[in-house]
N, C-alpha and C positions, 0 to 999 in steps of 0.2 A: 504494500500500500504506500502511496506517495505521501510526502509531507502535505501536499495540497489536499489529499483525501482526508488526512488526519485533521486538518483545520476544518474541513467540512463537517466532520463528526463533532468536533468541539463546538462549532457554531450551532449545530442542531441541539447539542446538549444544553445550550444556554438560550434557547429560543424564548421570546417573550411570552409564548403561550403556556410555558410551564408555570403553574401556580405554586409558589413556595409552600404555603400553608397546607394545601391539599397534598402535596408530595410528602411533607413532613408527617402529616397524620396517617397517610397511607403506609409510610414506612414504619411508624411507631406501633400501629395496631398489630402488625405481624410479629414484631419482637415482644409485644405484650402477650400474645398467645404462647409463643415459645417459652418465655420465662414464667408465665403462669403455670404451665404444665411442669416445668422443672421445679418450681417452688412447691407445688402440691405434692409431687413425688418426694421431695426432700423432707417436707414437714410431716408427711405420712410414713416416713421411712421406718419408724419403730413399729407401726401397725403392719406395713407390708412385709417387714422382716418376719413377723410371727405367722402371717398368712401364707407366705410363699417359701419360707425356709424354716419350717418347724423342726424341732429335734436338735437344733444346734444351740450352743450357748449364746447368750445375748450379744456378746461382742462379735462372735463369728457370724451370727445372723444379720447383724447390722452391717458388717463389712460386706457380706454377700449382697445385701440390698443396695449398698452404695456402689458396688461393682456393676450391678445391672444399670444403675444410674449412669455410671461412667461408660458403659458399653456403647451408649448412643454416640459418644464422641468418636468412636472408631470409624463410623460412617460419615462423620461431618466433612472430612476432606473429599470423600467421594461425592457427597451431595454438593459440595462447593464446586467441584469440577463440572458436574452435570448441570446445575442451575447457572453456574458461571458461563458455560458455553451457550446455553439458551439466552442468557441475558446479554452477552456480547455479540451474538449473531442475530437473534430474532427479536431482541428488545427487552428492556427491563420489566415491562408490564407482564408479559406472559410468564416470565421466570418467577416473579413475585406471586402471581396468582397460583401457579402450580405448587410453589413451596408451601404456602399457607394451607392449601387444600390437603396436601399430604400430611401436614402436621395435625390438622383438625381430625382427619379420619383416624390416624393412629392414636391420638389422645382419647377420642371417644371410645375406641376399641378397648383400651385399658379398663374403662369403667364397666365393660361387659364381660371381662375375662373370668373364667372359673378360678377358684383358689386351689392350693395344694391338696386340701382335704377332699376336693371333688375330682380332680384330674391327676393328682400326683405331680411327678416331675414335668409332665406335659404342660401343666399350668405355668410353671416357671419358664419353660421354653417359649410359650406364647408371650409372656411378659417381656422376655428379652427381645423377641421379634418386634413387638410393638415399640419398644424403646429404640431399636435400631432404625425403624421407619421414622420415628421422631428425629433421630440424629441425621438421617439423610436429608430431611426437610430443613432442619436447623442449619445445615451446612450452607444453604443458599440464602438464609433469611437476613442475617445481619449485614453480610456483604451487599445484598441487593438493596437493603434499606439505606445504608450509608451512601451507596453509589447513586441511587435515585435522588436522594436529598441533595447531595453535593452538586449534582448536575442541574438542579432545579432552582437553586437559590442564588441571590447576589453574593459576591465574594465578601462584602462587608458584613454579612449576617450569617456566615457559615457556622460560626460557633453556636448562635442561638437556635437556628433551625436544625443543625446537626445534633443538638441536645435532645431532640424529640426521639431519636433512636434509643439512647439510654433511659429517657423518661418512660418510654413504653416498656422497656425490659424491667426497670425497677418497679414500676407500678404493677406489672404482671406478678412480680414477687410479692408485693404488698397485698394485692387482692387475693393471691393464693394463700398467704398467711392468714388473712382475715376470714376467708372461707373455711379454712381448717380450724381456726379459732372458734368460729361460730358453730361449727360441727361439734367440737368438743364441749361447747357450752350447752347446746340444745339436745344432744344425743348422749345416751349412756355409753359406757365402754362396750357393753355387750352389743348394742345397736351398731356402733361404729365397726366392730369386727364382723358383724353379720352382713350388713348391707350399706350402711351410711358412708363408709369409706369410698364407695363408688361415685357418690354424688359430685364431688369436685371435678372428676374426670369427665363425667357426662355433660357438665355445663360447657365443655369445650365446643360442643356442636353449635349452639346459638352464637357463641363468640366468633367462631369460624365463619359462619354465614354472614355476620355483620362485616367482618374483615373483607370477605370476597366482594361484597357490595361496594365498600369504600374503594377497594383497589381497582374495580372495573372502571372507575371514573378518572384514573390518573392519566396525565399526558405523557406520552412516550418521549424520552429524552435522547434516544439513540437513532441516528439515521441508518436503518437496517440495510438499505440499498448499498450504501458505502461500506458498511461493516462486512457484508457478505462477499465483497470482492477479494478479501483476504482468503487465500487457499489453505493456509495452515489452520490447524485447530487453535482455538484461543489459548489452550493450555500450553501447546508447543511454543506459541509466540511469546506468552508471558514468561516461560522458563528461559527462552532465548534472550529476551530483551530486558526483563525486569527482575533478574535474580537479586540484585542488591535491595530493591524495594520489597520483594517478597521476604527476604531475610529480616529486614527492619520491621516489617509488619508482624512477622512471627514472634520476634523478641518482644514487641509491644503487646502482643496478644498474651504471651506467657505472663508478663507482668500484670496486665490489666485483669485477666481472668483469674490468675492465681490469687490476687488480692481480693477481688470482689466476691469470689465464690466462698472464700473463708468467711467473709462477713455475711453473705446472703444465706448460705446453706449450712455452714458448720457451727456458727456461734449459737444458734438455737439448740442444736444437739449438745453443745458444750454446757449451756445453761441448764439443761434438763439432766443430762447424765453425769456431769462432773460437779456442777454447783448445787443442784438439787431443787431447782424451782419446778413448779407443776407445769405440765404440758400446756394447759389452757392459758395460764398467765404468760408463758413464754411466747405462745403464738400471737397473743394480742400485743405484747411488747414488740415483737418482731414486725408485725403489721404496721404499728405506729412509726417505728424507726425507719423502716423501709419506705413508707409513704412520704414521710418528711424528706428523706433523701431524694425520692423521685421528684417531688415538687421543686426541690432545690436545683434539679438539673437545668431547668430553664433559666434560672438566675445565673447558674454557672456558665451557661452558654453565652449569656449577655456579657459577663465579665471576660470570657475567653476572646470575644471579638475586640476587646479593648486592650488586653495585655498580651495576647498571642497564645496560640494553641500549644506550642512547645512549653512555654513558661508555666501555664496553668497545670499542664499534665505533670511537669516536674514537681511542682508544689504538692500535688496529690500523692505521688510516690514517696516523697520525703515524709509526709504525714503518716502514711501507712507504716513506713519503716520505724518511725520514732514512737508512735502511739500504741501499736497493737499489743505488745507484751504488757506494758503497765496497765492498759485498759482491761485486759483479760484478768489480770491479777486482782483488780478492784471489784470485779463483778459479783463477788460473793457478799459484799457489804449489805446490800438490800436490793429489792427489785428496781427501785427508782434509780439507784446508783448504777445498776446493771444496764438500765435503759440508756442513761447518759453516756456510759462507757461504750455501749454498743454503737451509739451515734458518733462518738469520737473516732471510732474505727471506720465505720461504714461511710460517714460523711465525706471522707477523702475520695470516695469514688465519684462524687460530684465533680471534683477537679479533674480526676483522671479521665473519666469517660467523656465529659464534654469536650476535652481536648483531643483525645485519641480518635473518636469516631468522626470528627471533622478533619483531622490530620491525615489519617491513613489513605482515604481515597485520592488525595492530592499527590500521593507518591507515584501514581500510575497514569498512563494516558487513557483516553476514553475507550479505545478499542480492546483493551485488555483489563480495564478497571475492575469489572465485576469478578472476573476469574482471578486476577492477581490478588485482590483483597481477600477473596474466599479461600484461596490456597494458603496464603500466609497466615491469615487469622485462624483458620481451622487447625492448621498444624500446631500453632501455639496453644490453641484451646485443648488439644489432646494432651499436651505436656502438662499443663497446669490449670485446666478449666474444670471439666467434669470430674477430674481425678482429685481435685483439691480437698473435698470433704473426706474422701477415702484416705488420702495422704495424712490429713490431720488426725483422723481416728487411729490410723496405723502408728503414727509418731507417738501419740499418747500411750497406746497399748504397749509399745515396745520400749519406750524410754521411761515410762512412769512419770514423766514431767508434763503436767497439765498445760503449761504455757508453750510447749514446743511448737504448736501450729503458728505462734507468733514469730518464731524464728524462720519458718518457711516463708511467711509474708515478708520478712526482712530481706531474704535472699532474692525473691522474685522482684521486689521493689528496686533493688540494685540493678537487676537486669533491665528493668524499664528505664532507669536513669541512663544506663549505658546506651540503650537503643536511641533515646532522645538525642544524646550527644552525637551519635552516628547520623541521625537524620539531619541535624544542623550542619555537620561536616559534609554530608553527601549533597546538601543543597548548594554548597559552594563549588563542588567538583563536578556535579552532574551537568552535562551539556545539553540534555534534552530540554527544548524550549518550554514545554508545559510544566515540567517538574521544577525547573529553575524559577519560573514566574510564580507558581503556586506556593512554593516553600518560602519564597521571599516575603509572602504575605503573612505567614504564620509564625515567624521567628519572634 
């Protein structure tokens, strides 16, 4: 493809017909569904462990449940390649519609599955298959969302509109926590184990239908006629031309996901199993803290547009590195103190995600953007995303040190800071016109 063709694609991606707010909402609703389902599974992990892994001791059953949670991440790179190819060849809109449909069907199916007492190990296998389908879908979701938004909004507001992607994901977690908390408040333990645990998964169906309706109305940002002139697959082209950008994206993904999943998925387990708070109280605290964090995303995006995407992300990683261990140490004082400490940790994700999700798409050109972001982000997600809760439980079980997950957060935060330094260095050395221009805007 010629440089002239590339300019044509970039011009199409900035067409005045692209409505920034519509694109931001369309992107955020898909990430809402993805993280709602992750949240529900994580918050119901103790119940699912008993229903699908009976006979094991509590720690082994919980680890098995979290491994099923992490298994979805194995297919995220595959999903990223599949949906990335669709998005870079046939348009962002069809890729995003297909991704959310796959996620909705798989999530609804979990609510219909038999348990181990009914089908034995076959039930566990079906649970794994459903989670793998969710992982396939999730592999194209965040990359598609940030790509669509970055191409639909004015450069001076990339931080604000880009914040809709993490806003959707965090609010998905918050709603998931609230739903599980409401379930524990209204239903008895016996009812939850018998049938009520299915309800949060079954609600995925109406949410998915709403998301499909919203995404049908988005304006396509890719000139598919120009994009299809390229004979190579989008994966081959991305690997040939964008290896440094993919490596930086992967490192940022390791840091972003490693920090946020400890806050979103593990701390609730920590408060119940290690500190000793009741499940119901922890679910409500989690819902409140996560909701406040989600609302803060839009404010973080506003700040990012004024101080720079790299700078605000760096502040967030420093906050995670410094605050996680002492905050966890103080959580046993009282439930109110635990809530404040929880926010002291998770609040840093406002800074990290509002920066990262607007920064990463600008590392790639339009014709490989969806694929490049998906490959880099999902590879990092495998290393330290869905595996983070498992790593945290494993560390505590094998070291006997309850604060050891905080040391994991410290390590991945340092990886993030190193990646940001590489991004700034690469911006000075990269001769690609679109990368040089875009990164000049975010430093």
